N, C-alpha and C positions, 0 to 999 in steps of 0.2 A: 455447636463446636463439634468437631470430628477427631478423634484421635489417630494418629497415624504413626508408623513406625519407619525409622530410618534404617539403613543396611546394618548399622553397628547396633541395633537394638534399643537405642533411646527413642522415647516418643516426643510427638510435638503436637500441638493443638492448632488446627487451621480452621477459618470460618468454612462453612459449607459451600457458600457462593463466592467467597473472596478468590482472587487468583490462586491456583494451587489446591483449593478445596475440592472435596467429592462431586459437587455439583457445578463446578466452574468449568467453563470451556477453554480456560487459560491455565498455561503453567507459569510458575513463578520462579525466577532466579533472584536469590538473594546472594548480592555480591558486596565486596569491599569497595565502596564508592570513592577511595581515596588512592587505590592502587592502579597504577597505570595499565598493567598487564590485565587485571580484571575489567576496567573499563573498556579497553580495546576487544576484549574477548565478548563482552556484552554487545559492542558495536558489530562485530563480526556476525553474531548471531542474528541481531535485529536486522541487518541489512540483507540476510537471507531468508528471514521468516516471512514470506510471502504471504501466509494465511492469517497474520497478526495473532499468533498464538501465545507468545512469551509476553510477560511482563516482567519489569525490573524493579527492584527496592534495593537501595543501598542499606547495608545492615546498620551503619553509623547513624542513620535517621531513626526518628520516632516510630515509624511504620515497621522498620526493619529489624530494630533492636530487640523487642521481645522474641519474635521468632527465632533469631540467631542464639540468643540465649537458651531457648527451650531445645535447640539441637546442640547445645554444648559448645557454641563458637562464641568466643569473647568478641564482641563488636569493636572493641578498642584495640585488641590485638589479634585479628582474625588469623587462623591458619587454614582456613577452608572457606569455600561458598557452598551454597545448597540450591537445590533444585526441588521444587515441590509441584507435584501433579497428581490429580485424581487421589488426594488425601494422602499420598506417600511421599516421604522426604527422603532425599539422598545427598550425601555429601562427597567431598573429595572426588577421586576417579569415577565413582559411580554416578555421581551427578553429571560429570562430562559425557558418560556414555549413555545417560539418558536423554541428554539435550541433542546430541549431535544426529541421532536417527530422525529427529523431527525436522531437519533442514534438508531441503533439495541436495542431492548428489553426496549426502554424507551416511546414508543407511549401511553402508559397508563397514562403518565402525563397530558394529556388533561383533566383529573378529576379536576385537580387544578384550572381549569377555572370558576368552580361552587364557588369557594371562591372569593368573591368581591375583585376587585383590590385593594381597599383602605387598606383592611386588608392585602392583599399579600404585598403591597409596604410598608406598616408600618413594617412588620416583614424584609423585605429586608433593609429598612432604618436603623433598628436598627443594623444588621450586618454591614452595610456600615459605620455607624458611629464609630464602634469598629474594623474594620477589621485589621488595622494595628497592634492595641494592641493585639487582640486575635491570630492573625495569623502570623504576622510579616511583614517586609518590607526589599526589598533588595535596595542596593545603586545604582543599575543600572537596566535598562529594561532587562528582560529575553525574549528571542526570540526563536521560534522553530528552530529545525536543519533543514538543506536542505531537509532532508528525512521527515520532518513535526513532527519528534519525539521530545519530550521534555526532 
């Protein structure tokens, strides 16, 4: 197991070779599997992920629940998602800004790092508080198909 820190200073444990681990060639997106916005976001990433880098795990399922809890996210009432790569975990706006540059034609998003994290996360939190109301909620977790399509 490898200890990694998220941006806010909490640590999580990820297997070295599991997606997101230090020795893994894959990044892991831990998402709210019943949130329509989150599922569509994962579909957006998957569609553009030509090299097959990303893996997706709903935090409500057995595989994602422990990692979510380690990152301080309540899987039953998530207020964030997480991205874990190279043994480093990020949440909220920082997770978004670590995912986007991995996609073709989205490298320009590094510019958003000039906006202070407090401001970025305040906007993120506003959306997170209202995500079910604004975008909807499914009764069950949605998972990618075996071909990684949504």
